[in-house]
C-alpha positions as CSV (number, residue, x, y, z in Angstrom):
1,I,28.1,30.5,12.9
2,D,24.6,32.1,12.9
3,G,23.2,29.0,11.1
4,F,24.9,26.7,13.6
5,I,23.5,28.8,16.6
6,A,20.0,28.6,15.1
7,L,20.3,24.9,15.0
8,I,21.1,24.6,18.6
9,D,18.7,27.3,19.7
10,Q,15.5,26.1,18.1
11,S,13.4,24.5,20.7
12,P,13.4,22.5,24.0
13,V,13.3,19.3,22.2
14,V,16.9,19.8,21.0
15,D,18.0,17.5,23.7
16,R,16.5,14.7,21.7
17,L,18.2,15.7,18.5
18,A,21.6,15.4,17.1
19,I,23.6,17.8,14.8
20,R,25.6,16.1,12.1
21,R,27.5,17.4,9.1
22,Y,27.1,15.8,5.8
23,E,29.7,16.6,3.0
24,L,28.4,16.3,-0.6
25,N,30.4,15.1,-3.5
26,N,28.2,15.9,-6.4
27,A,24.9,17.7,-5.3
28,S,24.8,21.5,-4.5
29,A,24.6,21.9,-0.8
30,G,22.4,25.1,-1.0
31,A,20.0,23.5,-3.4
32,L,19.7,20.1,-1.6
33,A,19.4,21.7,1.9
34,N,16.3,23.8,0.5
35,T,14.8,20.6,-0.9
36,L,15.3,18.6,2.2
37,Q,13.9,21.2,4.4
38,R,10.8,21.5,2.4
39,L,10.4,17.7,2.4
40,F,10.8,17.3,6.2
41,D,8.5,20.2,6.9
42,A,5.8,18.6,4.6
43,Q,6.1,15.4,6.6
44,R,5.0,17.3,9.8
45,Q,1.8,18.4,8.1
46,G,-0.5,15.4,8.6
47,P,-2.6,14.4,11.6
48,G,-0.4,13.8,14.6
49,A,2.7,14.6,12.6
50,R,3.1,17.9,14.5
51,D,4.7,15.8,17.4
52,L,7.6,15.0,15.2
53,P,10.6,17.4,15.9
54,R,11.3,19.8,13.1
55,A,14.4,18.8,11.3
56,R,16.8,21.8,10.2
57,F,19.1,21.9,7.3
58,V,21.7,24.6,6.9
59,A,24.0,24.7,3.9
60,D,27.7,25.4,4.2
61,D,28.4,26.5,0.6
62,R,32.1,27.0,1.3
63,T,32.7,23.3,1.9
64,N,29.7,22.1,0.2
65,A,28.3,20.4,3.1
66,I,25.0,20.4,5.0
67,L,24.6,20.8,8.8
68,V,21.5,18.9,9.9
69,T,19.8,18.8,13.3
70,A,17.3,16.0,13.6
71,S,16.3,12.9,15.5
72,G,17.9,9.6,15.0
73,D,15.1,8.3,12.7
74,Q,15.3,11.5,10.8
75,H,19.1,11.2,10.4
76,D,18.5,7.8,9.0
77,Q,16.1,9.1,6.4
78,V,18.7,11.8,5.5
79,V,21.3,9.1,4.9
80,S,19.2,7.0,2.8
81,L,18.2,10.1,0.5
82,L,21.7,11.2,0.2
83,E,22.7,7.9,-1.2
84,S,20.6,8.8,-4.4
85,A,20.6,12.5,-4.2
86,D,24.3,12.9,-3.9
87,S,25.3,10.0,-6.4
88,E,27.5,10.9,-9.4
89,Q,25.4,12.8,-12.1
90,Q,25.6,11.6,-15.6
91,D,23.4,14.4,-16.8
92,G,24.6,17.9,-15.9
93,D,21.0,19.2,-16.3
94,A,19.6,16.8,-13.8
95,V,17.4,18.2,-11.0
96,V,16.7,16.4,-7.7
97,E,13.2,16.4,-6.3
98,I,11.7,14.4,-3.4
99,F,8.1,13.8,-3.2
100,A,6.4,13.2,0.2
101,L,3.4,11.0,-0.7
102,A,0.2,10.9,1.3
103,Q,-1.8,8.4,-0.9
104,A,0.2,6.0,-3.2
105,R,3.0,3.9,-2.0
106,P,6.4,5.1,-3.3
107,S,7.4,1.8,-4.7
108,A,4.2,1.5,-6.6
109,L,4.3,5.0,-8.0
110,Q,7.9,4.4,-9.0
111,R,6.7,1.4,-11.2
112,V,4.1,3.6,-12.6
113,V,6.5,6.3,-13.5
114,E,9.0,3.8,-15.1
115,Q,6.1,2.3,-17.3
116,V,4.5,5.5,-18.3
117,V,7.4,8.0,-18.6
118,I,10.4,5.7,-19.2
119,G,8.9,2.7,-21.0
120,R,11.5,1.1,-23.2
121,D,13.5,4.2,-24.0
122,P,17.0,3.4,-22.9
123,A,18.0,7.1,-23.0
124,K,15.3,7.9,-20.6
125,R,16.1,4.9,-18.3
126,E,19.7,6.3,-18.2
127,R,18.8,9.9,-17.3
128,V,15.7,9.4,-15.0
129,Q,16.7,7.9,-11.7
130,M,14.5,7.1,-8.8
131,S,14.5,5.8,-5.2
132,A,11.4,4.8,-3.3
133,D,11.2,4.4,0.5
134,D,7.8,3.1,1.6
135,G,8.8,3.4,5.2
136,S,9.0,7.1,5.1
137,N,6.6,7.5,2.1
138,L,9.1,9.3,0.0
139,L,9.9,9.1,-3.7
140,L,13.3,10.6,-4.8
141,V,13.6,11.4,-8.4
142,R,16.6,12.8,-10.3
143,A,16.0,13.9,-13.8
144,P,16.2,16.7,-16.4
145,E,13.5,19.4,-15.8
146,E,11.6,18.3,-18.9
147,D,11.2,14.8,-17.6
148,L,10.4,16.2,-14.2
149,V,7.4,18.2,-15.5
150,E,5.8,14.9,-16.8
151,I,6.7,13.0,-13.6
152,R,5.2,15.8,-11.4
153,A,2.0,15.6,-13.4
154,I,1.6,11.9,-12.8
155,V,2.4,12.3,-9.2
156,N,-0.1,15.0,-8.7
157,E,-2.8,13.0,-10.5
158,V,-2.3,9.9,-8.6
159,E,-2.1,11.8,-5.2
160,A,-5.2,13.8,-6.0
161,A,-7.2,10.6,-6.3
162,D,-8.3,8.4,-3.4
163,T,-5.8,5.7,-3.9
164,S,-4.8,5.0,-0.4
165,G,-4.2,1.3,0.2
166,L,-5.2,0.4,-3.4
167,P,-2.9,-1.5,-5.8
168,I,-1.9,0.6,-8.9
169,R,-1.5,-0.7,-12.4
170,V,-0.8,0.6,-15.8
171,V,-3.0,-0.3,-18.9
172,T,-1.6,0.5,-22.4
173,L,-4.2,1.3,-25.1
174,D,-3.5,0.5,-28.8
175,R,-6.0,2.7,-30.4
176,A,-8.5,4.5,-28.1
177,D,-8.1,7.9,-26.5
178,P,-6.9,7.5,-22.9
179,E,-9.0,10.5,-21.6
180,E,-12.1,9.2,-23.3
181,V,-11.6,5.8,-21.9
182,A,-11.0,7.0,-18.5
183,E,-14.0,9.2,-18.4
184,A,-16.1,6.3,-19.9
185,L,-14.9,4.0,-16.9
186,R,-15.6,6.7,-14.4
187,V,-19.1,6.8,-15.7
188,F,-19.6,3.2,-15.8
189,L,-18.5,2.7,-12.3
190,R,-20.6,5.6,-11.1
191,D,-23.8,4.2,-12.8
192,R,-23.0,0.8,-11.5
193,S,-22.7,2.2,-7.9
194,R,-26.1,3.9,-8.3
195,A,-27.7,0.9,-9.5
196,A,-26.3,-1.2,-6.6
197,G,-28.4,1.0,-4.2
198,S,-27.6,3.1,-1.2
199,G,-27.3,0.0,1.0
200,R,-24.1,-1.2,-0.7
201,R,-20.8,0.7,-0.7
202,A,-19.1,1.0,-4.1
203,A,-15.6,-0.4,-4.3
204,P,-13.1,2.4,-4.5
205,A,-11.4,3.1,-7.8
206,A,-9.4,5.8,-9.3
207,I,-8.7,6.2,-12.9
208,T,-6.3,8.7,-14.6
209,A,-5.2,9.0,-18.1
210,H,-1.9,9.8,-19.7
211,R,-2.3,10.7,-23.3
212,A,1.4,11.1,-24.3
213,S,2.0,7.5,-23.5
214,R,-1.6,6.2,-24.4
215,T,-2.0,4.7,-20.9
216,L,-4.4,4.6,-18.0
217,I,-3.3,4.6,-14.5
218,V,-5.7,2.5,-12.5
219,A,-5.9,2.3,-8.7
220,A,-8.7,-0.3,-7.6
């Protein structure tokens, strides 16, 4: 009851919001409500995003449901996310994580993760499931924690680089060390930019290395 009252009594913009109840079949309402709350709060951090109404998520653990107060567009996002987050879990150890991206396109980053983390491993392809939504800049990943550690590292590396609007591709190396090649390319691009002179603006590029898969992630 307290949670429901808090949903209604949050702000004057509530007249533009709707309260809906989402019953879950597989995911934990408590865990997923916390994940969605962090995600939607993160979406309000960018320039101008403070005008977005604050979506609220309250878990009803007794019925394994989530009470959501949000705008129509936000409810559409919730429905889209729940299609993946609440689907039947083949791996009991799977964890759901939703990434709000500021630099890379979710669909492009999904392809990077598929190439770098999953590769041609059928077992990983079975246990790592992803859903990208370019419209809302969201990438949903459901995977065991050991795989999520690797995926988080890739997401953080790509997001830390200035890749906004740049196409991203993966280059697989046969023999060379990815970190050494990445550093050599950075030095080459930096030197070429200096040689071009101050009157010319260097083309943007971001290069990160992934040693475990012997790959380079190149945005340029």
